[in-house]
C-alpha positions, 0 to 999 in steps of 0.5 A: 282308964286307958285304951289298949289297941294289941295286935295279934301277929301271927301267921304261916305264910303259906296262903299267900306264898310265894310272897309271904312265906313263913320267915316274912307272913304276909303282915309284912308283905306290901301287897298295897300301898304300904304293909298291912301290919303298918296299916293296922299300925297306924289305924290304931294310934288313932286310939292309943299306942298300940300293943304287939303280941307275936312270935319271937322268930319276928322280933326284927322285923315287928321292930322295924315297924316300931321304930318307924311309927314311934312305938316303944318297943317295951309294948311288944311281946314275944311269945317262944312259940306259937301257941293260939290266941287264948295264951296270947290274949292271957300273957297280956292280960297278965302283964297288965295285972302285975302292972296294977292295970287291971281296969283298963280297956283292951283291944284285940286286932289282926296284924293282916286284914285290910280295913278300908272304912277307918272311920266306921272303924274308929266309931265301933271300937268307941261305942265297943270300948263304952260297953267293955266299961259296964262289964261286956265283952264285945266283938265287932261283927263285919257286915257281910257283903255276900254268903261266905263258906269261909267265915264263923257268924255271930248270930244276934237279937233285935234288941239293942244294947247302949245304941247299935250294940246287939246282945249276941247270942252265940257263935256259929261256925263256917256254914255251908253254902244254904246256910250262909244264903241263909244267914244272909237273909236273916240279917242278924248274923255277922262276920266274925274277924277275930277282934274284941274288945273286953276290960282287962279283969272281966277277961281274967274273970273269964279265963279263970272260969272257962280256962282256969288250966290255962290260967293258973300256968301263965298265972304263974309269970314273973314280971320281968317275963323271965320264965315266959319260955317255961310258961309257955311250954306247959301252957296248952294251944286253944283259941279264944273262940273256943275256950272262952267266947263261945261260952260267954252267955253274956256278951255284945256285938256291935256291927260294923261295915268296915270294907274289911277283908282278911287278905286270905288268898291271891283270888282276893287280891285279884278282887281287890287290886289292879293287875300288873302290867300284862299283855293278852291275845284271845285272853281275858280275865287274868291277873298277873302279879310282880315284885320284880319289874316285869311284863306278862304276856297271856296268849289262850288262856283265861282267868289266870293269877300269876304271882312272880318273885325273884325265886319263884311263880305260882300260876293258879286259875282264879277260886282255886288259889287256895290249893297253894298251900298243898304246893308250900306243903311239897317244897318243906316235904322236898326241904326247898327253902324257898317253903319259907324263906325269901332272896331277903333277910331283914336285920335289926341293922336293916336288911340285905337281897342275895344277887347271886349264889354259885359255889364260886361267889355270893354276892349282895345289895346290903341296905343299912338304916340311918345311926345303925351298925353291924356287928364287928366280926370276922369270916373264917372261910370268905374274903369280901369286896364292898362297893359303896352304892349310896351314903357315906359309911364308916367302915372298920377294918382291923381297928381302923376306920375308913371314911367311904363315899358312893363308888369307892370299894374296900376290900375286907380279906378272909380273917380280917375283923371288920364292920361297917357303920351309918352315921348319918341320921336320917340317909340310908346306906347301900352297898354291893358285897362280893364274896369269894372263898370256900364256904357262904352261910349266914353262920360263918361270922365270930362276932367281937362287939354287937349292938344287938346282943347275938351271940 
């Protein structure tokens, strides 16, 4: 038996806008000392080599972290579209069945939750694994710290199963404030954070029983995943909670005190972290977040949350930050790209950040990871000027290689074939690119060779 900790990595990126966005959701944002995704992988590596099920649109971001943590890229499954948790779990189970691994134990965990007590988490998962080996589907129940109305609850029996695990009496929908307080007072209810542990064969049995339509579609999957898009197009969207967990008559819950948060709003961030530098006059209770190395001044205002990024500013009263979704909806309706895009973008070889974007020119700072290179390409509507800031890159210009160092520059004429590579095994290359021409869109690229097989 092998334990397979699996991360479900999705999200629309709206709840923590403007830091989190559709193309850069919160699990990749460094809201704390590092990204939540990186924290999750590091935690799960203590239990096994993690797998990831995520959307195809997050492949570059996902693989960047997997490489950093030394995890095989083959342990990432990319869904053609977001289809909720049941198809994602069914997809994983079917692939493991095709690999003759139905006796293995799988743990399902979110990519964007904060757990501050790793020791308690590891102990809870190990107990859950023991229960799963006995044929049980196990849920980790979070010990509630207040009568929350925004989470579902798990009701458990008084008796215990295999140590401190409890038989589960049922899943309860998000309650009103009065009912939530009753749940807390009883001591028999725990928050449902969507963390499940089960044997692959057991979950397949339940999928066949409770979700035959979903399983019959997933069961047509080819071992090489060549028909995954067709399978997903035919697969109904549904949560594993509704499709399986709420229908199981026998399952167990392992209660755990984890210092857990789903980091679901700026109010939660404000409650858990210190404000960025701010100065206040006749003001109190304000929270400031900035990734732009700015300070803030608050005058005659109280209990505000201010979030500052390079191209957007959020101002909200504490207690109202969940309404940020409505702002994002307005941006989407206005076709404003800032609803989902940042001024930076990750690529397989590194990332770039836009410094200025005008009708006359566009400038970027570009980072090339160790051992990586951009595609060999040309542009029809712009020329480029590169100034090296860091590293010793090799620039290929019309088949001639130039080795540059910090402070040196090179001009890329319109239509010229060019690429830059970083031959160093550990050091980053950084350079400033200034584009001049009639069009600066990312689609003005003709590729002649690309390590990442992009068109």
